[in-house]
RORO-124666 format. One line per field, with one value per residue: x, y, z of N, C-alpha, C, CB in turn. Coordinates in steps of 0.1 Angstrom, whole numbers. Each point is the difference from the previous one (the first is absolute). Glycine has a CB too. Example, Ala and Ser with C-alpha at 12.3 -4.5 7.8 and 13.67 -1.06 7.14 Angstrom:
RORO-124666
n_px <- [132, 15]
n_py <- [-57, 23]
n_pz <- [78, -19]
ca_px <- [-9, 9]
ca_py <- [12, 11]
ca_pz <- [0, 0]
c_px <- [9, -8]
c_py <- [12, 11]
c_pz <- [0, 8]
cb_px <- [-19, 12]
cb_py <- [-12, -6]
cb_pz <- [12, -22]
end
This chain:
RORO-124666
n_px <- [203, 20, -13, -5, -28, 23, -32, -30, -4, -29, 1, 13, -18, 36, 11, 25, 12, 23, 18, -2, -3, -27, 18, 8, -9, 31, 2, -19, 35, 9, 17, -21, 5, 13, -3, 6, -30, -22, -27, -16, -19, -4, 5, -7, 27, -10, -4, 29, 15, -16, 7, 31, -1, -14, 22, 27, -12, -14, -11, -7, -28, 5, -33, 8, -33, -17, -12, -10, 31, 6, -19, 13, 30, -6, -13, 25, 21, -15, 2, 29, -6, 1, 7, -32, 11, -32, 18, -32, 10, -24, 5, -12, 23, -22, -8, -7, -14, -14, -11, 22, -11, 15, 28, 0, -4, 25, 18, -7, 8, 29, 4, -8, 25, 25, -13, 23, -29, 27, -27, 26, -4, 20, 19, 9, 0, 18, -17, -22, 19, -32, 0, 11, 32, -10, 27, -27, 33, -15, 15, -25, -6, -31, 3, -32, 4, -9, -32, -3, -24, 26, -32, 23, -6, -33, 0, -19, -18, -12, 27, -13, 35, -12, 30, 1, -10, -20, -13, -29, 2, 13, 34, -17, 30, -18, -5, -28, 16, 20, -1, 23, 3, 18, 7, -20, -28, -1, -30, -15, 19, -27, 7, 3, -21, 34, 5, 12, 23, -10, 36, -18, 12, -30, -4, 10, -22, -24, 8, -1, -31, -6, 12, -17, -27, 7, 3, -28, -20, 10, 6, 22, -13, 18, 8, 4, 29, 5, 27, 12, 10, 18, -9, 16, 4, -27, 5, -26, -14, -2, -29, 8, 20, 3, -15, 33, -24, 1, 20, -3, -27]
n_py <- [242, -23, 24, -6, 16, 23, 9, -13, 26, -13, 23, -19, -29, 3, -25, 24, -31, 9, -17, 0, -30, 9, 16, -30, 11, 5, -29, -11, 3, 33, -8, -13, 27, -24, -32, -14, -10, 26, -9, 26, -20, 35, -13, -24, 6, -17, -25, 0, 0, -25, -17, 4, -10, -27, -8, -1, -31, -9, 29, -3, 12, 20, 2, 28, -12, -28, 25, -17, 2, -24, -21, 2, -3, -26, -14, 6, -13, -28, -2, -8, -14, 34, -12, 15, 14, 12, 22, 4, 21, -23, -23, -2, 4, 25, 10, 23, -20, -22, 12, -6, -21, 8, 5, -31, -9, 16, -13, -29, 8, 8, -27, -17, 14, -6, 29, -3, 15, 18, 9, 24, 29, -6, 9, 2, -10, -24, -20, 17, 11, -12, 27, -30, 11, -14, 9, -9, -11, 23, -12, 21, 24, -4, 30, -18, 32, 27, 2, 33, -3, 12, 16, 25, 3, -5, 28, 14, 17, -24, -20, -9, -5, -18, -20, 9, 21, 5, -24, 6, -29, 12, 2, 31, 14, 16, 2, -10, -27, -10, -35, -1, -30, -9, 0, 25, -14, 14, -19, 0, -27, -8, -4, 28, 19, 2, 19, -30, 11, -31, 6, -21, 5, -6, 31, 8, -19, 13, 31, -5, -7, 24, 22, -9, 2, 31, 9, -13, 10, 26, -32, 5, -27, 0, -27, -8, 15, -29, 1, -26, -1, 1, -32, -17, -1, 11, 35, -10, 17, 20, 1, 31, 15, -22, 24, 4, -17, -27, -25, 6, -18]
n_pz <- [-42, 12, 22, 31, -7, 8, 0, 4, -21, 19, -23, -21, 10, 8, 16, 1, -12, 17, -20, 34, 8, 12, 20, 8, 28, 2, -14, 25, -4, 15, -28, -24, -21, -21, 13, -30, 10, 2, -19, 7, -14, -13, -30, -18, 16, 25, -20, -12, 28, 11, -25, 4, 30, -8, -23, 23, 1, 23, 12, 29, -15, 28, -12, 18, 4, 11, -24, -20, -2, 19, -14, -28, 10, 17, -25, -18, 20, 1, -33, 4, 32, 10, 29, 1, 28, -5, 20, 9, 25, -5, 24, -29, -27, -2, 34, -21, -20, 19, 29, 20, -20, -25, 16, 9, -30, -8, 22, -11, -29, 10, 14, -26, -16, 25, 15, 26, 9, 13, 19, -9, -6, -24, 25, -34, -27, 19, -28, 4, 28, 9, 15, 9, -8, -28, -19, -20, -11, -20, -26, 4, 22, -16, 16, 1, 17, -13, -15, 7, -22, -18, 12, 4, -31, 5, 19, -24, 13, 23, 9, 32, -1, 28, -7, -36, -18, 28, -22, 9, 5, -28, 11, 6, 9, 17, -35, -14, -8, 28, -3, 21, -13, 24, 26, -4, 11, 32, -10, 27, 7, -20, 33, 13, -18, -3, -26, -8, -19, -9, -1, -24, -31, 11, 6, -29, -13, 15, -7, -32, 2, 20, -20, -25, 17, 7, -30, -9, 23, 17, 12, 26, -12, 33, -14, 31, -5, -13, 15, -8, 30, -29, 13, -27, -29, 14, 13, 16, -23, 25, -11, 13, 11, 24, 16, 5, 15, -22, 1, -31, 11]
ca_px <- [9, 12, 4, -8, -7, 6, -10, -13, -8, -14, -8, 4, 0, 13, 9, 13, 10, 14, 9, 8, -5, -8, 7, -3, 4, 14, 0, -1, 13, 10, 13, -1, -2, 10, 8, -3, -8, -12, -10, -14, -8, -10, 0, 4, 14, 2, -4, 11, 12, -2, 0, 14, 7, -4, 4, 14, 3, -3, 3, -9, -8, -7, -10, -4, -14, -8, -12, -2, 12, 9, -5, 0, 14, 5, -5, 7, 14, 0, -3, 12, 7, 9, -1, -8, -4, -8, 0, -11, -2, -14, 0, -8, 1, -12, -12, -8, -8, -8, -5, 10, -2, 5, 14, 7, 0, 10, 13, 2, 3, 14, 8, -1, 7, 14, 4, 1, -6, 6, -7, 11, 3, 14, 7, 11, 2, 13, -10, -10, 1, -12, 1, 3, 14, 3, 4, -5, 8, -8, 6, -10, -9, -11, -6, -14, -6, 4, -7, -10, -5, 6, -11, 1, 0, -13, -9, -3, -13, -11, 4, 3, 10, 3, 5, -5, -11, -13, -10, -12, 0, 2, 13, 0, 6, -8, -3, -7, 7, 14, 0, 13, 0, 12, 5, -2, -14, -4, -14, -6, 0, -14, -3, 2, -4, 11, 8, 12, 7, 4, 12, 1, -2, -14, -9, 1, -7, -15, -4, 1, -13, -10, 2, -5, -14, -5, 1, -9, -14, -2, -4, 12, -1, 12, 1, 9, 14, 5, 15, 6, 10, 13, 5, 0, -4, -15, -3, -14, -5, -9, -11, -3, 10, -3, 1, 12, -3, -7, 6, -7, -7]
ca_py <- [11, -3, 12, 2, 12, 9, 11, -2, 13, -5, 9, -2, -14, -4, -6, 4, -10, 5, -11, -4, -10, 5, 0, -11, 3, -6, -14, -5, -5, 10, -5, -11, 5, -2, -12, -11, -11, 5, 3, 3, -4, 10, 3, -11, -1, -7, -14, -6, -1, -11, -13, -3, -4, -13, -10, -2, -14, -2, 12, 2, 12, 6, 9, 9, 3, -11, 4, -6, 0, -9, -14, -5, -3, -12, -12, -2, -4, -14, -9, -7, -6, 9, 1, 13, 4, 12, 7, 10, 3, -4, -14, -8, 7, 4, 1, 13, -1, -12, -5, -8, -14, -2, 2, -11, -10, 4, -3, -14, -4, 4, -9, -13, 1, 1, 14, 3, 13, 6, 12, 9, 12, 1, 11, 4, -10, -8, -10, 9, 0, 4, 7, -9, -4, -11, 4, -9, 1, 2, 4, 9, 6, 8, 9, 1, 8, 14, 6, 10, 4, 13, 7, 14, 9, 0, 9, 13, 6, -10, -14, -4, -10, -4, -14, -5, 8, -4, -3, -7, -14, -3, 5, 14, 9, 10, 9, -8, -8, -4, -12, -5, -14, -6, 3, 14, 2, -3, 1, -6, -15, -3, -8, 8, 14, 9, 1, -9, -4, -14, 0, -13, 1, -4, 11, 10, -5, 0, 14, 6, -2, 8, 14, 2, 0, 12, 11, -2, -1, 8, -9, -6, -14, -6, -14, -3, -1, -13, -1, -13, 2, -3, -11, -12, 0, 2, 8, 2, 13, 6, 9, 10, 4, -3, 10, -4, -6, -13, -11, -4, -13]
ca_pz <- [-3, 6, 9, 12, 1, 10, 3, -6, -2, -2, -8, -14, -2, -5, 9, -5, 3, 1, -2, 12, 9, 12, 12, 9, 14, 2, 1, 13, 4, -2, -4, -10, -13, -10, 2, -9, 6, 8, -10, 3, -12, -2, -15, -9, 1, 12, -1, -9, 8, 10, -7, -4, 12, 5, -9, 1, 5, 15, 8, 11, -3, 11, -4, 11, -2, -4, -6, -12, -8, 6, 0, -14, -4, 8, -6, -13, 2, 5, -11, -4, 11, 7, 15, 2, 14, 0, 13, 1, 14, 4, 4, -10, -13, -7, 9, -2, -13, -2, 12, 7, -3, -14, 0, 5, -10, -11, 6, 0, -14, -3, 7, -6, -13, 3, 3, 14, 4, 12, 6, 5, -7, -4, 6, -8, -11, 0, -2, 6, 15, 6, 13, 10, 0, -10, -13, -10, -12, -12, -13, -7, 10, -5, 9, -4, 9, -1, -11, 2, -13, -5, -6, 4, -11, -7, 7, -7, 4, 2, 1, 13, 2, 14, -1, -13, -6, 7, -10, 4, -3, -14, -3, -4, 9, 5, -11, -10, -10, 4, 8, 4, 2, 5, 13, 4, 2, 14, -1, 12, 0, 0, 11, 13, -2, 2, -12, 0, -12, -1, -8, -6, -14, -5, 3, -11, -12, 3, 2, -13, -6, 7, -3, -13, 1, 7, -10, -11, 4, 12, 11, 7, 1, 5, 2, 11, -4, 1, 0, 3, 10, -5, 7, -7, -14, -1, 12, 3, -4, 10, -6, 10, 9, 14, 10, 8, 13, -2, -8, -13, 1]
c_px <- [14, 6, -10, -7, 6, -10, -13, -7, -15, -8, 3, -1, 13, 8, 14, 10, 14, 9, 8, -7, -7, 9, -4, 5, 14, -1, 0, 14, 10, 14, 0, -3, 11, 9, -4, -7, -11, -10, -13, -7, -11, -2, 4, 15, 4, -2, 11, 13, -1, 0, 14, 8, -4, 4, 15, 4, -3, 5, -10, -7, -7, -10, -5, -14, -8, -13, -1, 12, 10, -4, 1, 15, 6, -5, 7, 14, 1, -2, 13, 8, 9, -4, -7, -4, -8, 0, -11, -2, -14, 1, -7, 1, -13, -13, -8, -9, -10, -6, 9, -1, 5, 15, 8, 0, 10, 15, 4, 3, 14, 9, 0, 9, 15, 5, 1, -5, 6, -8, 10, 1, 15, 7, 12, 2, 14, -5, -12, 1, -13, 2, 3, 14, 4, 4, -4, 9, -8, 9, -9, -10, -11, -6, -14, -8, 3, -7, -10, -5, 6, -11, 0, -1, -13, -10, -2, -13, -11, 4, 5, 10, 3, 4, -5, -11, -13, -11, -13, 1, 3, 13, 0, 6, -10, -3, -7, 9, 15, -1, 14, -1, 13, 5, -4, -15, -5, -16, -7, 0, -15, -5, 1, -5, 11, 8, 13, 6, 4, 12, 2, -4, -14, -10, 0, -8, -15, -4, 0, -14, -11, 1, -5, -15, -6, 1, -10, -15, -4, -4, 12, 0, 12, 0, 10, 14, 5, 15, 5, 12, 15, 7, -1, -5, -15, -5, -15, -4, -9, -11, -4, 12, -4, 2, 12, -3, -7, 8, -8, -6, -2]
c_py <- [-2, 12, 1, 14, 8, 11, -2, 14, -5, 9, -3, -15, -5, -5, 3, -11, 6, -12, -4, -10, 6, 0, -12, 4, -6, -15, -5, -6, 11, -5, -11, 5, -3, -12, -11, -11, 5, 6, 6, -5, 9, 3, -12, -2, -8, -15, -7, -2, -11, -13, -4, -4, -14, -12, -3, -14, -1, 12, 1, 14, 4, 10, 8, 5, -12, 4, -7, -2, -11, -14, -5, -2, -12, -13, -3, -5, -15, -10, -7, -6, 9, 0, 14, 2, 13, 6, 10, 3, -5, -15, -9, 7, 3, 1, 12, -2, -12, -5, -10, -15, -4, 2, -11, -12, 2, -3, -14, -5, 4, -10, -14, -1, 4, 14, 1, 14, 5, 12, 8, 12, 0, 12, 4, -10, -5, -14, 7, -2, 5, 7, -9, -5, -11, 6, -11, 1, 2, 4, 9, 5, 8, 8, 2, 8, 15, 7, 10, 5, 14, 8, 15, 10, 0, 10, 13, 5, -11, -14, -2, -11, -2, -14, -6, 10, -5, -2, -5, -15, -4, 5, 14, 9, 12, 11, -8, -6, -2, -12, -4, -15, -5, 5, 14, 3, -3, 2, -8, -16, -4, -8, 8, 14, 10, 1, -8, -1, -14, -1, -14, 1, -4, 11, 11, -4, 1, 15, 6, -1, 8, 15, 3, 0, 13, 12, -1, 1, 8, -9, -7, -16, -7, -15, -3, -2, -15, 1, -13, 3, -2, -11, -13, 0, 2, 8, 1, 14, 6, 8, 9, 4, -4, 12, -4, -7, -14, -10, -2, -14, -6]
c_pz <- [6, 9, 11, -1, 12, 4, -7, -1, -3, -9, -15, -4, -7, 11, -6, 4, 1, -1, 12, 8, 12, 12, 9, 14, 2, 2, 14, 5, -3, -4, -11, -14, -9, 2, -9, 8, 9, -10, 7, -12, -2, -15, -8, 1, 13, -1, -9, 8, 10, -7, -4, 12, 4, -9, 0, 5, 15, 8, 11, -2, 13, -5, 12, -2, -5, -6, -14, -9, 6, -1, -14, -4, 8, -7, -13, 2, 5, -12, -5, 11, 8, 15, 3, 14, -2, 14, 0, 15, 5, 2, -10, -13, -6, 9, -3, -12, 1, 13, 6, -4, -14, -1, 5, -10, -11, 5, 0, -14, -4, 6, -6, -13, 3, 3, 15, 3, 14, 4, 7, -8, -4, 7, -8, -11, 0, -2, 3, 15, 6, 13, 12, 1, -10, -13, -10, -12, -13, -12, -8, 11, -7, 11, -4, 10, -3, -12, 4, -13, -4, -6, 3, -12, -8, 7, -8, 4, 0, 1, 14, 1, 15, 0, -12, -5, 6, -11, 7, -3, -14, -6, -5, 10, 3, -11, -11, -11, 2, 8, 4, 3, 5, 13, 5, 3, 15, 0, 12, -2, 0, 12, 13, -2, 2, -13, 1, -14, 0, -10, -6, -15, -4, 3, -10, -13, 2, 0, -14, -7, 7, -3, -14, -1, 5, -11, -11, 4, 12, 11, 6, -1, 6, 1, 12, -6, 2, -1, 3, 9, -5, 7, -8, -15, -2, 12, 2, -4, 11, -8, 11, 9, 14, 9, 9, 13, -1, -8, -12, 1, -13]
cb_px <- [-19, 4, 10, 16, -21, 23, 19, -2, 21, 1, 0, 15, -25, -1, -16, -6, -14, -6, 2, 10, 17, -21, 1, 3, -24, 7, 12, -25, -7, -12, 9, -8, -15, 0, 3, 19, 21, 15, 9, 5, 6, 5, 5, -19, 3, -7, -25, -11, 4, -13, -23, -2, 1, -19, -19, 2, 18, 2, 10, 15, -4, 20, -7, 24, 6, 11, 1, -23, -3, 6, -16, -21, 2, 0, -22, -14, 5, -8, -18, 1, -2, 3, 20, -8, 20, -15, 25, -12, 15, -11, 1, -16, 21, 10, 13, 19, 19, 15, -23, -1, -19, -23, -5, -7, -24, -16, -3, -15, -24, -6, -4, -23, -21, 3, -12, 20, -22, 23, -22, 12, -18, -6, -7, 11, -17, 14, 14, -16, 25, -11, -16, -24, 0, -17, 20, -24, 18, -19, 12, 3, 18, -4, 22, 2, 1, 21, 3, 11, -21, 22, -13, 13, 24, 4, 7, 13, 7, -14, 6, -23, 10, -17, 0, 5, 13, 7, 18, -13, -16, -24, 6, -21, 23, 9, 19, -19, -17, 8, -22, 7, -17, 6, 19, 19, -4, 23, 2, -15, 23, 2, 7, 20, -22, 1, -9, -10, 9, -24, 10, -5, 24, 6, 3, 23, 19, 0, 9, 25, 7, 1, 20, 20, 1, 8, 24, 17, 0, -7, -21, 1, -15, 3, -5, -19, 4, -20, 1, -7, -17, 2, -5, -3, 19, -2, 22, 1, 1, 18, -8, -23, 7, 7, -25, 11, -2, -22, 10, 15, -11]
cb_py <- [15, -15, 12, -15, -10, -6, 16, -24, 13, -10, 17, 20, 1, 16, -18, 24, -17, 19, 8, 23, -16, -8, 25, -17, 0, 21, -1, -4, -24, 14, 7, -14, 18, 24, 7, 5, -13, 5, -17, 20, -24, 9, 24, 5, 21, 21, 6, 10, 24, 15, 5, 16, 24, 12, 7, 24, -2, -25, 12, -13, -7, -4, -15, 7, 24, -13, 22, 9, 25, 18, 5, 12, 25, 14, 5, 19, 24, 7, 15, 15, -21, 15, -15, -2, -11, -9, -4, -8, 20, 18, 7, -9, -12, -10, -12, 13, 11, -6, 4, 16, 0, 6, 24, 7, -3, 17, 20, -3, 3, 24, 13, -3, 6, -19, 9, -15, -6, -9, -13, -20, 13, -11, -8, 11, 12, 16, -21, -1, 3, -20, 17, -7, 6, -15, 13, 1, -14, 7, -22, -12, 1, -17, 11, -21, -18, -6, -21, 7, -12, -11, -20, -7, -4, -24, -10, -7, 22, 16, 0, 8, 6, 17, -2, -24, 4, 12, -6, 22, -2, 1, -23, -5, -6, -4, 16, 15, 9, 24, -8, 22, -3, -1, -16, 6, -4, 8, 2, 21, -2, -1, -20, -14, -6, -6, 23, -13, 24, -9, 18, -12, -4, -24, -5, 6, -16, -22, 1, -5, -23, -17, 0, -11, -25, -9, 0, -14, -22, 19, -4, 21, 2, 21, -4, -11, 25, -11, 24, -10, -7, 23, 12, -10, -15, -21, 12, -16, -7, 1, -18, -9, 20, -24, 6, 19, 23, 13, -11, 16, 7]
cb_pz <- [-1, -19, -20, 13, -10, -8, 3, 10, -9, 23, 18, 1, -2, -19, 8, 2, -12, 14, -23, 0, -7, -10, -1, -18, 8, 10, -22, -4, -5, 17, 22, 19, 9, -2, 24, -15, 0, 20, -15, 15, 5, 22, 5, -15, -14, 13, 2, -20, -4, 14, -9, -18, 7, 10, -14, 4, -17, -3, -19, 16, -24, 16, -19, 4, -4, 18, 11, 1, -6, 16, 18, -6, -5, 21, 10, -10, 6, 22, -7, -19, -12, -21, 4, -23, 11, -19, 2, -21, -3, -13, 24, 17, -4, -21, 18, 10, -13, -17, -7, 19, 15, -9, 2, 23, 4, -9, 14, 19, -6, -1, 21, 10, -13, -14, -21, 1, -13, -6, 2, 9, 12, -23, 22, 19, -13, 15, 6, -21, -1, -11, -10, -2, 23, 12, 10, 8, 11, 15, -1, -22, 18, -17, 6, -11, 18, 10, -13, 21, 5, -4, 3, 20, -2, -7, 23, -20, -10, -12, -25, 7, -23, 8, 25, 6, -21, 22, -17, -3, 19, -2, -5, -13, -10, 23, 6, 4, -15, -1, -12, 10, -18, -23, -5, -15, -25, 10, -25, 3, 11, -24, -12, 6, 7, 24, -3, 19, -2, 6, 14, 22, -4, 5, 24, 10, -4, 13, 23, -2, -6, 18, 15, -9, 3, 23, 5, -11, -9, -14, -12, 15, -20, 13, -25, 13, 5, -10, 6, -22, 17, -5, 22, 22, -4, -13, -4, 19, -24, 18, -16, 0, -15, -5, -1, -10, 9, 1, 21, -13, 21]
end
């Protein structure tokens, strides 16, 4: 339909769309809103604008955030030989999602392909000025941090919303015949048992099939989640989730 859902009526089994854009949290770079060359990547229009910026020719690219979005854009930008630096406050990129050992391997893959990784925080935008005082000259900046699920307007009678739409293992919400998939779905992790959201496109694709199965058969039949790190032309894949206190073997 090309529109976002703003209200759910479980009793009538209807979803109310609206033409306006969803609300976003304030940007992580105060004062950078609307500046040419500063991008986020949440919509098709965002992707088209970023691609146009990267195709302008030789330039310096700074990616803020070494998560899935930042890693994939960094890998893509290195393809045509652009100068790419990734900044993340976490010492090991993607440690929360992949574990320390696998995150270290992904960081090494980025480095092998010419991506510079910086462990620091941003403190402003002049190029990109880090909290430690270093200034990274930049022609294009991607802000790959600061995403929150826009699920508040879906809350209704019986619909539980808590950092996303709370679901069971089969992506079913707390009211009959309502399912959620993708970044907004918060369901029990099959390995840790804790509710979790996975902000990755491959997870949304897998969950769509699981949700459809749930609606048609009533059976959750959960599968392990998979994802890619976005490091290099042949990125490693992961199966399942890691516990924060354990390394991935």
